[in-house]
C-alpha positions in Angstrom: 11.7 5.3 23.3 10.2 5.5 19.6 8.8 9.3 20.4 9.2 12.4 18.1 8.3 16.3 18.6 7.8 18.3 15.7 7.3 21.9 15.4 6.8 23.3 12.0 5.7 26.7 11.2 4.7 28.3 7.6 2.9 31.4 6.7 0.0 29.3 6.6 0.1 26.8 9.4 2.0 26.5 12.6 2.2 23.1 14.3 3.5 21.6 17.2 3.0 17.7 17.5 4.3 15.1 19.5 4.0 11.1 18.8 4.7 8.2 20.9 4.2 4.7 19.1 4.6 3.0 22.2 1.7 4.5 24.2 -1.7 3.8 25.6 -3.9 5.9 23.1 -3.7 9.2 25.1 -4.4 12.6 23.2 -4.7 15.8 23.2 -5.6 17.3 20.0 -6.6 20.7 19.1 -6.5 21.5 15.1 -9.1 23.9 15.4 -10.8 21.8 12.9 -13.7 19.7 15.0 -13.9 16.8 12.5 -10.2 16.7 12.1 -9.6 16.4 16.1 -12.3 13.4 16.1 -10.7 11.4 13.5 -7.2 11.5 15.0 -8.6 10.7 18.3 -9.4 7.7 16.5 -6.3 7.1 14.9 -4.4 7.9 18.7 -7.2 4.9 20.7 -6.9 2.6 17.8 -3.4 2.8 17.2 -2.6 2.8 21.3 -0.2 5.9 19.8 -0.1 8.9 22.3 -0.6 12.2 20.2 -0.4 15.6 21.7 -1.6 18.0 18.7 -2.0 21.5 18.5 -2.5 23.4 15.1 -3.4 27.1 14.1 -3.6 27.8 10.5 -5.3 30.2 8.1 -9.2 29.1 8.5 -10.1 32.3 6.8 -8.9 30.8 3.8 -10.1 27.2 4.2 -9.0 24.2 6.5 -7.5 22.9 3.2 -3.8 23.8 4.5 -4.3 23.0 8.0 -5.3 19.5 7.3 -2.5 19.1 4.8 -0.1 20.3 7.0 -1.1 18.2 10.0 -0.5 15.3 7.4 2.8 16.2 6.7 3.9 16.9 10.1 2.2 13.6 11.3 4.3 12.1 8.5 7.5 13.9 9.8 7.1 12.7 13.4 6.1 9.0 12.0 9.8 9.2 10.1 11.1 10.6 13.3 10.0 8.0 15.7 10.6 4.7 13.7 14.4 5.9 13.3 16.2 2.8 11.4 13.3 0.7 11.3 15.5 -2.2 12.6 13.0 -5.2 13.5 9.5 -3.4 12.5 6.9 -5.5 10.9 6.6 -3.1 8.1 3.4 -4.0 6.6 -0.1 -4.2 7.8 -3.4 -4.9 6.4 -6.7 -3.8 7.6 -10.6 -4.2 7.4 -12.4 -2.3 9.8 -16.3 -1.7 9.9 -18.3 1.3 11.3 -22.2 0.2 10.8 -22.9 -0.4 7.2 -19.2 1.2 6.0 -16.6 -1.4 5.5 -13.0 -0.2 4.6 -9.8 -2.0 3.7 -6.7 -0.1 4.5 -3.0 -1.8 3.8 0.0 0.2 4.8 3.5 -0.6 3.7 7.0 1.4 5.4 8.2 1.1 2.2 10.5 4.1 1.6 8.3 5.2 -1.2 5.6 7.6 -0.6 2.4 6.6 -2.4 -1.5 7.2 -1.8 -4.2 4.6 -3.4 -7.4 5.7 -2.9 -10.4 4.4 -4.2 -13.1 5.8 -2.0 -16.1 7.6 -2.9 -18.1 9.6 -0.3 -21.6 9.7 -0.9 -22.3 12.9 1.2 -19.5 16.0 -0.1 -19.5 17.1 3.3 -19.4 15.9 7.1 -21.3 19.0 8.7 -18.5 21.7 7.5 -16.0 19.5 6.7 -15.1 18.7 3.0 -14.7 14.9 2.4 -11.7 15.1 -0.3 -9.8 16.7 2.8 -9.7 13.0 3.9 -7.6 12.2 0.8 -5.5 15.6 1.2 -4.8 14.4 4.9 -3.8 10.8 3.7 -1.6 11.7 1.0 0.2 14.1 2.7 0.9 11.6 5.6 2.0 9.0 3.0 4.1 11.2 1.3 6.1 12.7 4.3 6.2 9.7 5.7 7.5 7.9 2.8 4.8 4.9 3.4 2.4 3.2 0.6 -0.8 3.2 1.7 -4.0 1.6 -0.3 -7.4 2.4 1.0 -10.5 0.9 -0.8 -13.9 1.3 0.3 -15.8 -1.9 0.1 -19.3 -0.4 1.1 -20.7 2.3 2.8 -23.8 5.0 2.5 -22.8 7.5 4.9 -19.9 9.5 4.9 -19.2 10.3 8.3 -18.9 6.1 9.1 -16.6 5.7 5.8 -14.1 8.2 6.9 -14.3 6.8 10.8 -13.5 3.4 9.4 -10.5 4.9 7.4 -9.0 6.4 10.8 -9.5 3.6 12.9 -7.9 1.3 10.3 -5.1 3.8 9.5 -4.6 4.0 13.7 -4.3 -0.2 13.7 -2.2 -0.3 10.7 0.3 2.1 12.1 0.3 -0.2 15.3 1.2 -3.2 13.5 3.5 -2.3 11.1 5.6 -0.3 13.4 5.3 -3.2 15.8 8.7 -4.9 16.6 8.9 -8.3 15.6 10.7 -10.4 18.0 13.8 -12.1 16.3 14.1 -10.1 13.4 17.3 -8.5 12.8 17.9 -5.4 10.7 15.0 -3.8 8.6 12.4 -6.2 6.6 13.9 -5.7 3.4 16.1 -7.9 1.2 17.6 -4.5 -0.2 18.8 -4.1 3.7 17.3 -0.5 3.8 13.9 1.2 3.7 
């Protein structure tokens, strides 16, 4: 089974994270940041990933450390669950609508961590959640998991819809890129490693 359990504790956050890449979309998520929980539930459901996440952070300072560190731990869990990356599809691109919002997300399990984010949120906040934290989460995930991740807003006027389309696309892209391709031997790279 392609699973991972990570526990990361720093002076700023304490995160327990479980991931099953071959799951059913079941989740138990409590980061103490309701909007982040909502977005991560989309990753689980639309990626058919089983996620159990418990995070506590220095929210009296602000949500930044918690959001960033959840991204780091997600990336670590993804790397651990993928193991040697034998027979994975490696790539995925998704174009996901959410009402008026339309987002393009492309993912490469490349071994090189990079986020190319071309998204402007029309409203700076969604409730009390600062929209710039979406980019912080994605950057932490991409860097920690050594993914190349491109996210481009094609259209949209509502920041909540835009964020939701991003996280739904992320779930579907993780599912597709980590899927095992029948008949593939080794890793999908002419270098022989990822």
